[in-house]
PDBQT receptor file of N, H, CA, C and O in Angstrom, charges set to zero:
ATOM      1  N   MET A   1      10.545  -6.958 -39.783  1.00  0.00    +0.000 N 
ATOM      2  CA  MET A   1      10.449  -6.780 -40.651  1.00  0.00    +0.000 C 
ATOM      3  C   MET A   1      11.615  -5.633 -41.578  1.00  0.00    +0.000 C 
ATOM      4  O   MET A   1      11.733  -5.191 -42.721  1.00  0.00    +0.000 OA
ATOM      5  N   ALA A   2      12.266  -5.537 -40.340  1.00  0.00    +0.000 N 
ATOM      6  H   ALA A   2      12.170  -5.896 -39.411  1.00  0.00    +0.000 HD
ATOM      7  CA  ALA A   2      13.715  -4.318 -40.638  1.00  0.00    +0.000 C 
ATOM      8  C   ALA A   2      14.504  -5.386 -40.755  1.00  0.00    +0.000 C 
ATOM      9  O   ALA A   2      15.609  -5.274 -41.286  1.00  0.00    +0.000 OA
ATOM     10  N   ALA A   3      14.101  -6.436 -40.329  1.00  0.00    +0.000 N 
ATOM     11  H   ALA A   3      13.203  -6.527 -39.898  1.00  0.00    +0.000 HD
ATOM     12  CA  ALA A   3      15.878  -7.672 -40.767  1.00  0.00    +0.000 C 
ATOM     13  C   ALA A   3      15.691  -8.358 -42.143  1.00  0.00    +0.000 C 
ATOM     14  O   ALA A   3      16.508  -8.880 -42.902  1.00  0.00    +0.000 OA
ATOM     15  N   SER A   4      14.335  -8.187 -42.218  1.00  0.00    +0.000 N 
ATOM     16  H   SER A   4      13.672  -7.764 -41.601  1.00  0.00    +0.000 HD
ATOM     17  CA  SER A   4      14.166  -9.106 -44.038  1.00  0.00    +0.000 C 
ATOM     18  C   SER A   4      13.959  -8.155 -44.782  1.00  0.00    +0.000 C 
ATOM     19  O   SER A   4      13.518  -8.421 -45.899  1.00  0.00    +0.000 OA
ATOM     20  N   ALA A   5      14.285  -6.260 -44.301  1.00  0.00    +0.000 N 
ATOM     21  H   ALA A   5      14.644  -6.044 -43.392  1.00  0.00    +0.000 HD
ATOM     22  CA  ALA A   5      14.052  -5.902 -45.270  1.00  0.00    +0.000 C 
ATOM     23  C   ALA A   5      16.000  -5.159 -45.754  1.00  0.00    +0.000 C 
ATOM     24  O   ALA A   5      16.382  -4.453 -46.687  1.00  0.00    +0.000 OA
ATOM     25  N   GLN A   6      16.491  -5.583 -44.961  1.00  0.00    +0.000 N 
ATOM     26  H   GLN A   6      16.180  -6.157 -44.204  1.00  0.00    +0.000 HD
ATOM     27  CA  GLN A   6      18.368  -5.340 -43.760  1.00  0.00    +0.000 C 
ATOM     28  C   GLN A   6      18.044  -3.588 -43.955  1.00  0.00    +0.000 C 
ATOM     29  O   GLN A   6      18.486  -2.707 -44.692  1.00  0.00    +0.000 OA
ATOM     30  N   LEU A   7      17.319  -3.642 -43.174  1.00  0.00    +0.000 N 
ATOM     31  H   LEU A   7      16.959  -4.358 -42.576  1.00  0.00    +0.000 HD
ATOM     32  CA  LEU A   7      17.435  -1.794 -42.445  1.00  0.00    +0.000 C 
ATOM     33  C   LEU A   7      17.897  -1.682 -41.131  1.00  0.00    +0.000 C 
ATOM     34  O   LEU A   7      17.348  -1.696 -40.029  1.00  0.00    +0.000 OA
ATOM     35  N   HIS A   8      19.508  -1.519 -41.685  1.00  0.00    +0.000 N 
ATOM     36  H   HIS A   8      19.954  -1.507 -42.580  1.00  0.00    +0.000 HD
ATOM     37  CA  HIS A   8      19.903  -1.216 -40.420  1.00  0.00    +0.000 C 
ATOM     38  C   HIS A   8      20.065  -0.513 -39.228  1.00  0.00    +0.000 C 
ATOM     39  O   HIS A   8      20.780  -0.750 -38.254  1.00  0.00    +0.000 OA
ATOM     40  N   GLY A   9      18.940   0.789 -39.568  1.00  0.00    +0.000 N 
ATOM     41  H   GLY A   9      18.359   0.982 -40.359  1.00  0.00    +0.000 HD
ATOM     42  CA  GLY A   9      19.064   1.708 -38.930  1.00  0.00    +0.000 C 
ATOM     43  C   GLY A   9      17.936   1.388 -38.541  1.00  0.00    +0.000 C 
ATOM     44  O   GLY A   9      17.868   1.424 -37.312  1.00  0.00    +0.000 OA
ATOM     45  N   ALA A  10      16.677   0.981 -39.213  1.00  0.00    +0.000 N 
ATOM     46  H   ALA A  10      16.733   0.952 -40.211  1.00  0.00    +0.000 HD
ATOM     47  CA  ALA A  10      15.607   0.984 -38.325  1.00  0.00    +0.000 C 
ATOM     48  C   ALA A  10      15.642  -0.507 -37.261  1.00  0.00    +0.000 C 
ATOM     49  O   ALA A  10      14.884  -0.597 -36.295  1.00  0.00    +0.000 OA
ATOM     50  N   ILE A  11      16.874  -1.865 -37.716  1.00  0.00    +0.000 N 
ATOM     51  H   ILE A  11      17.490  -1.793 -38.500  1.00  0.00    +0.000 HD
ATOM     52  CA  ILE A  11      17.286  -2.161 -36.446  1.00  0.00    +0.000 C 
ATOM     53  C   ILE A  11      17.779  -1.432 -35.278  1.00  0.00    +0.000 C 
ATOM     54  O   ILE A  11      17.115  -1.267 -34.255  1.00  0.00    +0.000 OA
ATOM     55  N   ARG A  12      18.921  -1.018 -35.458  1.00  0.00    +0.000 N 
ATOM     56  H   ARG A  12      19.460  -1.152 -36.289  1.00  0.00    +0.000 HD
ATOM     57  CA  ARG A  12      19.338  -0.183 -34.450  1.00  0.00    +0.000 C 
ATOM     58  C   ARG A  12      18.392   0.828 -33.468  1.00  0.00    +0.000 C 
ATOM     59  O   ARG A  12      18.433   1.257 -32.316  1.00  0.00    +0.000 OA
ATOM     60  N   SER A  13      17.717   0.909 -34.385  1.00  0.00    +0.000 N 
ATOM     61  H   SER A  13      17.683   0.560 -35.321  1.00  0.00    +0.000 HD
ATOM     62  CA  SER A  13      16.062   1.774 -33.177  1.00  0.00    +0.000 C 
ATOM     63  C   SER A  13      15.794   1.019 -32.504  1.00  0.00    +0.000 C 
ATOM     64  O   SER A  13      15.880   0.995 -31.276  1.00  0.00    +0.000 OA
ATOM     65  N   HIS A  14      15.280  -0.011 -33.494  1.00  0.00    +0.000 N 
ATOM     66  H   HIS A  14      15.210   0.009 -34.491  1.00  0.00    +0.000 HD
ATOM     67  CA  HIS A  14      14.313  -1.144 -31.809  1.00  0.00    +0.000 C 
ATOM     68  C   HIS A  14      14.983  -1.718 -30.998  1.00  0.00    +0.000 C 
ATOM     69  O   HIS A  14      14.382  -1.704 -29.924  1.00  0.00    +0.000 OA
ATOM     70  N   VAL A  15      16.146  -2.348 -30.911  1.00  0.00    +0.000 N 
ATOM     71  H   VAL A  15      16.634  -2.359 -31.784  1.00  0.00    +0.000 HD
ATOM     72  CA  VAL A  15      16.699  -2.439 -29.971  1.00  0.00    +0.000 C 
ATOM     73  C   VAL A  15      17.478  -2.329 -29.761  1.00  0.00    +0.000 C 
ATOM     74  O   VAL A  15      18.404  -3.132 -29.654  1.00  0.00    +0.000 OA
ATOM     75  N   THR A  16      17.356  -0.120 -29.457  1.00  0.00    +0.000 N 
ATOM     76  H   THR A  16      16.604   0.533 -29.544  1.00  0.00    +0.000 HD
ATOM     77  CA  THR A  16      17.720   0.173 -28.628  1.00  0.00    +0.000 C 
ATOM     78  C   THR A  16      16.403   0.360 -27.445  1.00  0.00    +0.000 C 
ATOM     79  O   THR A  16      16.265  -0.079 -26.304  1.00  0.00    +0.000 OA
ATOM     80  N   GLN A  17      15.612   1.155 -28.249  1.00  0.00    +0.000 N 
ATOM     81  H   GLN A  17      15.723   1.512 -29.176  1.00  0.00    +0.000 HD
ATOM     82  CA  GLN A  17      14.446   1.489 -27.904  1.00  0.00    +0.000 C 
ATOM     83  C   GLN A  17      13.291   0.420 -26.795  1.00  0.00    +0.000 C 
ATOM     84  O   GLN A  17      12.417   0.777 -26.005  1.00  0.00    +0.000 OA
ATOM     85  N   ALA A  18      14.026  -1.663 -27.383  1.00  0.00    +0.000 N 
ATOM     86  H   ALA A  18      14.736  -1.953 -28.025  1.00  0.00    +0.000 HD
ATOM     87  CA  ALA A  18      13.540  -2.594 -26.393  1.00  0.00    +0.000 C 
ATOM     88  C   ALA A  18      14.242  -2.594 -25.217  1.00  0.00    +0.000 C 
ATOM     89  O   ALA A  18      13.784  -2.654 -24.076  1.00  0.00    +0.000 OA
ATOM     90  N   TYR A  19      15.516  -2.514 -25.611  1.00  0.00    +0.000 N 
ATOM     91  H   TYR A  19      15.888  -2.465 -26.538  1.00  0.00    +0.000 HD
ATOM     92  CA  TYR A  19      17.067  -2.078 -23.744  1.00  0.00    +0.000 C 
ATOM     93  C   TYR A  19      16.997  -1.404 -23.123  1.00  0.00    +0.000 C 
ATOM     94  O   TYR A  19      17.380  -1.351 -21.955  1.00  0.00    +0.000 OA
ATOM     95  N   GLU A  20      16.068  -0.131 -24.240  1.00  0.00    +0.000 N 
ATOM     96  H   GLU A  20      15.756  -0.174 -25.189  1.00  0.00    +0.000 HD
ATOM     97  CA  GLU A  20      16.000   0.497 -22.781  1.00  0.00    +0.000 C 
ATOM     98  C   GLU A  20      14.403   0.348 -21.940  1.00  0.00    +0.000 C 
ATOM     99  O   GLU A  20      14.262   0.736 -20.780  1.00  0.00    +0.000 OA
ATOM    100  N   ALA A  21      13.732  -0.024 -22.423  1.00  0.00    +0.000 N 
ATOM    101  H   ALA A  21      13.846  -0.339 -23.365  1.00  0.00    +0.000 HD
ATOM    102  CA  ALA A  21      11.925  -0.587 -22.225  1.00  0.00    +0.000 C 
ATOM    103  C   ALA A  21      12.498  -1.716 -21.493  1.00  0.00    +0.000 C 
ATOM    104  O   ALA A  21      11.565  -2.459 -21.189  1.00  0.00    +0.000 OA
ATOM    105  N   GLY A  22      13.624  -2.183 -21.070  1.00  0.00    +0.000 N 
ATOM    106  H   GLY A  22      14.382  -1.579 -21.317  1.00  0.00    +0.000 HD
ATOM    107  CA  GLY A  22      13.582  -3.006 -20.148  1.00  0.00    +0.000 C 
ATOM    108  C   GLY A  22      14.316  -4.599 -20.660  1.00  0.00    +0.000 C 
ATOM    109  O   GLY A  22      15.310  -5.153 -20.190  1.00  0.00    +0.000 OA
ATOM    110  N   ALA A  23      13.660  -4.923 -21.470  1.00  0.00    +0.000 N 
ATOM    111  H   ALA A  23      12.852  -4.472 -21.851  1.00  0.00    +0.000 HD
ATOM    112  CA  ALA A  23      14.129  -6.657 -22.898  1.00  0.00    +0.000 C 
ATOM    113  C   ALA A  23      15.651  -6.644 -22.558  1.00  0.00    +0.000 C 
ATOM    114  O   ALA A  23      16.543  -5.796 -22.555  1.00  0.00    +0.000 OA
ATOM    115  N   THR A  24      15.487  -8.539 -22.154  1.00  0.00    +0.000 N 
ATOM    116  H   THR A  24      14.762  -9.227 -22.157  1.00  0.00    +0.000 HD
ATOM    117  CA  THR A  24      16.847  -8.276 -21.780  1.00  0.00    +0.000 C 
ATOM    118  C   THR A  24      17.873  -8.927 -23.014  1.00  0.00    +0.000 C 
ATOM    119  O   THR A  24      17.630  -9.959 -23.638  1.00  0.00    +0.000 OA
ATOM    120  N   PRO A  25      18.788  -8.258 -23.149  1.00  0.00    +0.000 N 
ATOM    121  CA  PRO A  25      19.458  -9.029 -24.980  1.00  0.00    +0.000 C 
ATOM    122  C   PRO A  25      19.573 -10.567 -25.023  1.00  0.00    +0.000 C 
ATOM    123  O   PRO A  25      20.634 -11.103 -25.343  1.00  0.00    +0.000 OA
ATOM    124  N   GLU A  26      18.405 -11.310 -24.676  1.00  0.00    +0.000 N 
ATOM    125  H   GLU A  26      17.543 -10.874 -24.416  1.00  0.00    +0.000 HD
ATOM    126  CA  GLU A  26      18.466 -12.768 -24.464  1.00  0.00    +0.000 C 
ATOM    127  C   GLU A  26      17.142 -12.701 -25.198  1.00  0.00    +0.000 C 
ATOM    128  O   GLU A  26      16.808 -13.466 -26.103  1.00  0.00    +0.000 OA
ATOM    129  N   GLU A  27      16.217 -11.408 -24.563  1.00  0.00    +0.000 N 
ATOM    130  H   GLU A  27      16.489 -10.787 -23.827  1.00  0.00    +0.000 HD
ATOM    131  CA  GLU A  27      15.152 -11.605 -25.205  1.00  0.00    +0.000 C 
ATOM    132  C   GLU A  27      14.966 -10.589 -26.973  1.00  0.00    +0.000 C 
ATOM    133  O   GLU A  27      14.075 -10.449 -27.812  1.00  0.00    +0.000 OA
ATOM    134  N   ILE A  28      16.194 -10.167 -26.808  1.00  0.00    +0.000 N 
ATOM    135  H   ILE A  28      16.917 -10.280 -26.127  1.00  0.00    +0.000 HD
ATOM    136  CA  ILE A  28      16.278  -9.156 -28.617  1.00  0.00    +0.000 C 
ATOM    137  C   ILE A  28      16.657 -10.321 -28.961  1.00  0.00    +0.000 C 
ATOM    138  O   ILE A  28      15.792 -11.163 -29.201  1.00  0.00    +0.000 OA
ATOM    139  N   TYR A  29      17.420 -10.502 -29.021  1.00  0.00    +0.000 N 
ATOM    140  H   TYR A  29      18.123  -9.818 -28.826  1.00  0.00    +0.000 HD
ATOM    141  CA  TYR A  29      18.394 -12.124 -30.161  1.00  0.00    +0.000 C 
ATOM    142  C   TYR A  29      16.955 -12.967 -30.670  1.00  0.00    +0.000 C 
ATOM    143  O   TYR A  29      16.723 -13.325 -31.824  1.00  0.00    +0.000 OA
ATOM    144  N   HIS A  30      15.867 -13.218 -29.191  1.00  0.00    +0.000 N 
ATOM    145  H   HIS A  30      16.056 -12.927 -28.253  1.00  0.00    +0.000 HD
ATOM    146  CA  HIS A  30      15.231 -14.355 -29.724  1.00  0.00    +0.000 C 
ATOM    147  C   HIS A  30      14.669 -13.726 -30.200  1.00  0.00    +0.000 C 
ATOM    148  O   HIS A  30      14.114 -14.400 -31.068  1.00  0.00    +0.000 OA
ATOM    149  N   ALA A  31      14.304 -12.588 -30.287  1.00  0.00    +0.000 N 
ATOM    150  H   ALA A  31      14.755 -12.041 -29.582  1.00  0.00    +0.000 HD
ATOM    151  CA  ALA A  31      12.848 -11.926 -31.363  1.00  0.00    +0.000 C 
ATOM    152  C   ALA A  31      13.906 -12.016 -32.574  1.00  0.00    +0.000 C 
ATOM    153  O   ALA A  31      13.613 -12.851 -33.429  1.00  0.00    +0.000 OA
ATOM    154  N   ILE A  32      15.135 -11.259 -32.787  1.00  0.00    +0.000 N 
ATOM    155  H   ILE A  32      15.374 -10.580 -32.093  1.00  0.00    +0.000 HD
ATOM    156  CA  ILE A  32      16.065 -11.965 -34.079  1.00  0.00    +0.000 C 
ATOM    157  C   ILE A  32      15.729 -13.305 -35.109  1.00  0.00    +0.000 C 
ATOM    158  O   ILE A  32      15.687 -13.482 -36.326  1.00  0.00    +0.000 OA
ATOM    159  N   LEU A  33      15.464 -14.343 -33.572  1.00  0.00    +0.000 N 
ATOM    160  H   LEU A  33      15.498 -14.199 -32.583  1.00  0.00    +0.000 HD
ATOM    161  CA  LEU A  33      16.406 -15.216 -33.814  1.00  0.00    +0.000 C 
ATOM    162  C   LEU A  33      14.716 -16.296 -35.039  1.00  0.00    +0.000 C 
ATOM    163  O   LEU A  33      14.581 -17.254 -35.799  1.00  0.00    +0.000 OA
ATOM    164  N   LEU A  34      13.950 -15.252 -34.429  1.00  0.00    +0.000 N 
ATOM    165  H   LEU A  34      14.060 -14.473 -33.812  1.00  0.00    +0.000 HD
ATOM    166  CA  LEU A  34      12.365 -15.186 -35.066  1.00  0.00    +0.000 C 
ATOM    167  C   LEU A  34      12.342 -15.302 -36.830  1.00  0.00    +0.000 C 
ATOM    168  O   LEU A  34      12.024 -16.226 -37.579  1.00  0.00    +0.000 OA
ATOM    169  N   THR A  35      12.614 -14.538 -36.969  1.00  0.00    +0.000 N 
ATOM    170  H   THR A  35      12.872 -13.787 -36.361  1.00  0.00    +0.000 HD
ATOM    171  CA  THR A  35      13.168 -13.991 -37.941  1.00  0.00    +0.000 C 
ATOM    172  C   THR A  35      13.130 -14.341 -39.199  1.00  0.00    +0.000 C 
ATOM    173  O   THR A  35      12.800 -13.849 -40.278  1.00  0.00    +0.000 OA
ATOM    174  N   LEU A  36      13.784 -15.853 -38.558  1.00  0.00    +0.000 N 
ATOM    175  H   LEU A  36      14.052 -16.252 -37.682  1.00  0.00    +0.000 HD
ATOM    176  CA  LEU A  36      14.422 -16.864 -39.662  1.00  0.00    +0.000 C 
ATOM    177  C   LEU A  36      13.250 -17.195 -40.365  1.00  0.00    +0.000 C 
ATOM    178  O   LEU A  36      13.800 -17.399 -41.447  1.00  0.00    +0.000 OA
ATOM    179  N   ASN A  37      12.184 -17.384 -40.564  1.00  0.00    +0.000 N 
ATOM    180  H   ASN A  37      11.738 -17.219 -39.685  1.00  0.00    +0.000 HD
ATOM    181  CA  ASN A  37      11.043 -18.332 -41.661  1.00  0.00    +0.000 C 
ATOM    182  C   ASN A  37      10.814 -16.888 -42.150  1.00  0.00    +0.000 C 
ATOM    183  O   ASN A  37      11.989 -16.770 -42.498  1.00  0.00    +0.000 OA
ATOM    184  N   THR A  38      10.292 -15.713 -42.461  1.00  0.00    +0.000 N 
ATOM    185  H   THR A  38       9.338 -15.809 -42.178  1.00  0.00    +0.000 HD
ATOM    186  CA  THR A  38      10.229 -14.915 -43.276  1.00  0.00    +0.000 C 
ATOM    187  C   THR A  38      12.161 -14.738 -43.851  1.00  0.00    +0.000 C 
ATOM    188  O   THR A  38      12.721 -15.415 -44.713  1.00  0.00    +0.000 OA
ATOM    189  N   ALA A  39      12.617 -13.884 -43.212  1.00  0.00    +0.000 N 
ATOM    190  H   ALA A  39      12.162 -13.333 -42.512  1.00  0.00    +0.000 HD
ATOM    191  CA  ALA A  39      13.942 -13.531 -43.584  1.00  0.00    +0.000 C 
ATOM    192  C   ALA A  39      15.375 -14.609 -44.542  1.00  0.00    +0.000 C 
ATOM    193  O   ALA A  39      16.145 -14.505 -45.497  1.00  0.00    +0.000 OA
ATOM    194  N   GLY A  40      15.139 -15.189 -43.895  1.00  0.00    +0.000 N 
ATOM    195  H   GLY A  40      14.514 -15.272 -43.119  1.00  0.00    +0.000 HD
ATOM    196  CA  GLY A  40      16.175 -16.024 -44.076  1.00  0.00    +0.000 C 
ATOM    197  C   GLY A  40      16.981 -16.514 -43.139  1.00  0.00    +0.000 C 
ATOM    198  O   GLY A  40      16.443 -16.463 -42.033  1.00  0.00    +0.000 OA
ATOM    199  N   PHE A  41      18.550 -17.182 -43.121  1.00  0.00    +0.000 N 
ATOM    200  H   PHE A  41      18.987 -17.224 -44.019  1.00  0.00    +0.000 HD
ATOM    201  CA  PHE A  41      19.175 -17.375 -42.684  1.00  0.00    +0.000 C 
ATOM    202  C   PHE A  41      20.380 -16.313 -42.931  1.00  0.00    +0.000 C 
ATOM    203  O   PHE A  41      20.908 -15.827 -41.931  1.00  0.00    +0.000 OA
ATOM    204  N   PRO A  42      20.635 -16.100 -43.650  1.00  0.00    +0.000 N 
ATOM    205  CA  PRO A  42      21.883 -14.877 -44.026  1.00  0.00    +0.000 C 
ATOM    206  C   PRO A  42      21.091 -13.503 -43.804  1.00  0.00    +0.000 C 
ATOM    207  O   PRO A  42      21.891 -12.616 -43.509  1.00  0.00    +0.000 OA
ATOM    208  N   ARG A  43      19.316 -12.896 -43.872  1.00  0.00    +0.000 N 
ATOM    209  H   ARG A  43      18.665 -13.617 -44.112  1.00  0.00    +0.000 HD
ATOM    210  CA  ARG A  43      19.396 -11.614 -43.500  1.00  0.00    +0.000 C 
ATOM    211  C   ARG A  43      18.841 -12.062 -42.247  1.00  0.00    +0.000 C 
ATOM    212  O   ARG A  43      17.987 -11.183 -42.131  1.00  0.00    +0.000 OA
ATOM    213  N   MET A  44      18.704 -12.756 -41.263  1.00  0.00    +0.000 N 
ATOM    214  H   MET A  44      19.397 -13.470 -41.357  1.00  0.00    +0.000 HD
ATOM    215  CA  MET A  44      18.851 -12.961 -39.653  1.00  0.00    +0.000 C 
ATOM    216  C   MET A  44      19.895 -12.922 -39.274  1.00  0.00    +0.000 C 
ATOM    217  O   MET A  44      19.991 -12.184 -38.294  1.00  0.00    +0.000 OA
ATOM    218  N   ILE A  45      21.320 -13.641 -39.751  1.00  0.00    +0.000 N 
ATOM    219  H   ILE A  45      21.242 -14.241 -40.548  1.00  0.00    +0.000 HD
ATOM    220  CA  ILE A  45      22.693 -13.339 -39.340  1.00  0.00    +0.000 C 
ATOM    221  C   ILE A  45      22.935 -11.665 -39.299  1.00  0.00    +0.000 C 
ATOM    222  O   ILE A  45      23.367 -10.963 -38.385  1.00  0.00    +0.000 OA
ATOM    223  N   VAL A  46      22.509 -11.331 -40.581  1.00  0.00    +0.000 N 
ATOM    224  H   VAL A  46      22.158 -11.901 -41.324  1.00  0.00    +0.000 HD
ATOM    225  CA  VAL A  46      23.106 -10.004 -40.320  1.00  0.00    +0.000 C 
ATOM    226  C   VAL A  46      22.286  -9.142 -38.996  1.00  0.00    +0.000 C 
ATOM    227  O   VAL A  46      22.836  -8.721 -37.978  1.00  0.00    +0.000 OA
ATOM    228  N   ALA A  47      21.331  -9.068 -39.229  1.00  0.00    +0.000 N 
ATOM    229  H   ALA A  47      20.884  -9.409 -40.055  1.00  0.00    +0.000 HD
ATOM    230  CA  ALA A  47      20.516  -8.485 -37.940  1.00  0.00    +0.000 C 
ATOM    231  C   ALA A  47      21.156  -8.868 -36.697  1.00  0.00    +0.000 C 
ATOM    232  O   ALA A  47      21.893  -8.137 -36.036  1.00  0.00    +0.000 OA
ATOM    233  N   TYR A  48      20.862  -9.939 -36.448  1.00  0.00    +0.000 N 
ATOM    234  H   TYR A  48      20.264 -10.533 -36.985  1.00  0.00    +0.000 HD
ATOM    235  CA  TYR A  48      21.433 -10.357 -34.926  1.00  0.00    +0.000 C 
ATOM    236  C   TYR A  48      23.382  -9.945 -35.153  1.00  0.00    +0.000 C 
ATOM    237  O   TYR A  48      23.720 -10.010 -33.971  1.00  0.00    +0.000 OA
ATOM    238  N   SER A  49      24.443  -9.663 -35.791  1.00  0.00    +0.000 N 
ATOM    239  H   SER A  49      24.169  -9.610 -36.751  1.00  0.00    +0.000 HD
ATOM    240  CA  SER A  49      25.359  -9.298 -35.757  1.00  0.00    +0.000 C 
ATOM    241  C   SER A  49      25.063  -7.899 -35.195  1.00  0.00    +0.000 C 
ATOM    242  O   SER A  49      25.417  -7.624 -34.049  1.00  0.00    +0.000 OA
ATOM    243  N   TRP A  50      24.236  -6.749 -36.193  1.00  0.00    +0.000 N 
ATOM    244  H   TRP A  50      23.948  -6.972 -37.124  1.00  0.00    +0.000 HD
ATOM    245  CA  TRP A  50      24.713  -5.652 -35.732  1.00  0.00    +0.000 C 
ATOM    246  C   TRP A  50      23.560  -5.423 -34.436  1.00  0.00    +0.000 C 
ATOM    247  O   TRP A  50      23.648  -4.272 -34.007  1.00  0.00    +0.000 OA
ATOM    248  N   ALA A  51      22.644  -6.141 -33.812  1.00  0.00    +0.000 N 
ATOM    249  H   ALA A  51      22.572  -7.076 -34.161  1.00  0.00    +0.000 HD
ATOM    250  CA  ALA A  51      21.761  -6.766 -32.780  1.00  0.00    +0.000 C 
ATOM    251  C   ALA A  51      23.196  -6.501 -31.176  1.00  0.00    +0.000 C 
ATOM    252  O   ALA A  51      23.423  -5.665 -30.302  1.00  0.00    +0.000 OA
ATOM    253  N   ARG A  52      23.819  -7.944 -31.697  1.00  0.00    +0.000 N 
ATOM    254  H   ARG A  52      23.634  -8.623 -32.408  1.00  0.00    +0.000 HD
ATOM    255  CA  ARG A  52      24.817  -8.060 -31.237  1.00  0.00    +0.000 C 
ATOM    256  C   ARG A  52      25.900  -7.048 -30.430  1.00  0.00    +0.000 C 
ATOM    257  O   ARG A  52      26.497  -7.296 -29.382  1.00  0.00    +0.000 OA
ATOM    258  N   GLU A  53      25.953  -5.972 -31.156  1.00  0.00    +0.000 N 
ATOM    259  H   GLU A  53      25.468  -5.770 -32.007  1.00  0.00    +0.000 HD
ATOM    260  CA  GLU A  53      27.513  -4.980 -31.802  1.00  0.00    +0.000 C 
ATOM    261  C   GLU A  53      26.064  -3.919 -31.186  1.00  0.00    +0.000 C 
ATOM    262  O   GLU A  53      26.010  -3.251 -32.219  1.00  0.00    +0.000 OA
ATOM    263  N   LEU A  54      25.222  -3.475 -30.539  1.00  0.00    +0.000 N 
ATOM    264  H   LEU A  54      25.266  -4.017 -29.700  1.00  0.00    +0.000 HD
ATOM    265  CA  LEU A  54      24.665  -2.130 -30.186  1.00  0.00    +0.000 C 
ATOM    266  C   LEU A  54      24.678  -2.806 -29.085  1.00  0.00    +0.000 C 
ATOM    267  O   LEU A  54      25.402  -2.386 -28.183  1.00  0.00    +0.000 OA
ATOM    268  N   ILE A  55      23.926  -3.962 -28.881  1.00  0.00    +0.000 N 
ATOM    269  H   ILE A  55      23.338  -4.303 -29.614  1.00  0.00    +0.000 HD
ATOM    270  CA  ILE A  55      23.835  -4.663 -27.354  1.00  0.00    +0.000 C 
ATOM    271  C   ILE A  55      24.746  -3.950 -26.469  1.00  0.00    +0.000 C 
ATOM    272  O   ILE A  55      24.504  -3.193 -25.529  1.00  0.00    +0.000 OA
ATOM    273  N   GLU A  56      26.562  -4.614 -27.297  1.00  0.00    +0.000 N 
ATOM    274  H   GLU A  56      26.759  -5.229 -28.061  1.00  0.00    +0.000 HD
ATOM    275  CA  GLU A  56      27.343  -4.704 -26.526  1.00  0.00    +0.000 C 
ATOM    276  C   GLU A  56      27.830  -3.583 -26.134  1.00  0.00    +0.000 C 
ATOM    277  O   GLU A  56      28.404  -3.375 -25.065  1.00  0.00    +0.000 OA
ATOM    278  N   ARG A  57      27.574  -2.689 -27.149  1.00  0.00    +0.000 N 
ATOM    279  H   ARG A  57      27.108  -2.858 -28.017  1.00  0.00    +0.000 HD
ATOM    280  CA  ARG A  57      28.121  -1.594 -26.958  1.00  0.00    +0.000 C 
ATOM    281  C   ARG A  57      27.145  -0.063 -25.782  1.00  0.00    +0.000 C 
ATOM    282  O   ARG A  57      27.386   1.047 -25.306  1.00  0.00    +0.000 OA
ATOM    283  N   LEU A  58      26.260  -0.876 -25.849  1.00  0.00    +0.000 N 
ATOM    284  H   LEU A  58      26.064  -1.778 -26.236  1.00  0.00    +0.000 HD
ATOM    285  CA  LEU A  58      25.140  -0.237 -24.768  1.00  0.00    +0.000 C 
ATOM    286  C   LEU A  58      25.743  -0.685 -23.202  1.00  0.00    +0.000 C 
ATOM    287  O   LEU A  58      25.898  -0.032 -22.170  1.00  0.00    +0.000 OA
ATOM    288  N   GLU A  59      25.896  -1.534 -23.410  1.00  0.00    +0.000 N 
ATOM    289  H   GLU A  59      25.771  -2.065 -24.248  1.00  0.00    +0.000 HD
ATOM    290  CA  GLU A  59      26.239  -2.547 -22.111  1.00  0.00    +0.000 C 
ATOM    291  C   GLU A  59      27.517  -1.238 -21.546  1.00  0.00    +0.000 C 
ATOM    292  O   GLU A  59      27.582  -0.578 -20.508  1.00  0.00    +0.000 OA
ATOM    293  N   LYS A  60      28.407  -1.287 -22.786  1.00  0.00    +0.000 N 
ATOM    294  H   LYS A  60      28.355  -1.822 -23.629  1.00  0.00    +0.000 HD
ATOM    295  CA  LYS A  60      29.836  -0.718 -21.639  1.00  0.00    +0.000 C 
ATOM    296  C   LYS A  60      29.491   0.690 -21.534  1.00  0.00    +0.000 C 
ATOM    297  O   LYS A  60      30.276   1.377 -20.882  1.00  0.00    +0.000 OA
ATOM    298  N   GLU A  61      28.222   1.400 -22.171  1.00  0.00    +0.000 N 
ATOM    299  H   GLU A  61      27.584   0.841 -22.701  1.00  0.00    +0.000 HD
ATOM    300  CA  GLU A  61      27.909   3.126 -21.945  1.00  0.00    +0.000 C 
ATOM    301  C   GLU A  61      27.146   2.884 -20.529  1.00  0.00    +0.000 C 
ATOM    302  O   GLU A  61      27.150   3.862 -19.781  1.00  0.00    +0.000 OA
ATOM    303  N   GLY A  62      26.519   1.758 -20.080  1.00  0.00    +0.000 N 
ATOM    304  H   GLY A  62      26.515   0.964 -20.688  1.00  0.00    +0.000 HD
ATOM    305  CA  GLY A  62      26.153   1.702 -18.592  1.00  0.00    +0.000 C 
ATOM    306  C   GLY A  62      24.791   1.550 -18.794  1.00  0.00    +0.000 C 
ATOM    307  O   GLY A  62      24.080   1.578 -17.790  1.00  0.00    +0.000 OA
ATOM    308  N   ARG A  63      24.190   1.370 -20.064  1.00  0.00    +0.000 N 
ATOM    309  H   ARG A  63      24.768   1.348 -20.880  1.00  0.00    +0.000 HD
ATOM    310  CA  ARG A  63      22.714   2.032 -20.417  1.00  0.00    +0.000 C 
ATOM    311  C   ARG A  63      21.417   0.474 -20.011  1.00  0.00    +0.000 C 
ATOM    312  O   ARG A  63      20.205   0.622 -20.168  1.00  0.00    +0.000 OA
TER     313      ARG A  63
C-alpha cells in the first residue's frame, strides 16, 4: 500500500521495522518486488530504491 501511494515515510518505517525484526535485505526487496502487479513498475522501482538506500544506511550503522 505504501509503495502504491508513494508514501516515503511509511516505506521507511516499514523497512526499518522489518530489518530490525530480523528480515534480511533480500526478503525486504522481495516483498517490494511483489508490489509490481498492484503498484506498477515505476512506483515499485521508487520504493525499491528508497528501501535500498535505507538498508545500506542501516547496515553502515551496524543495526
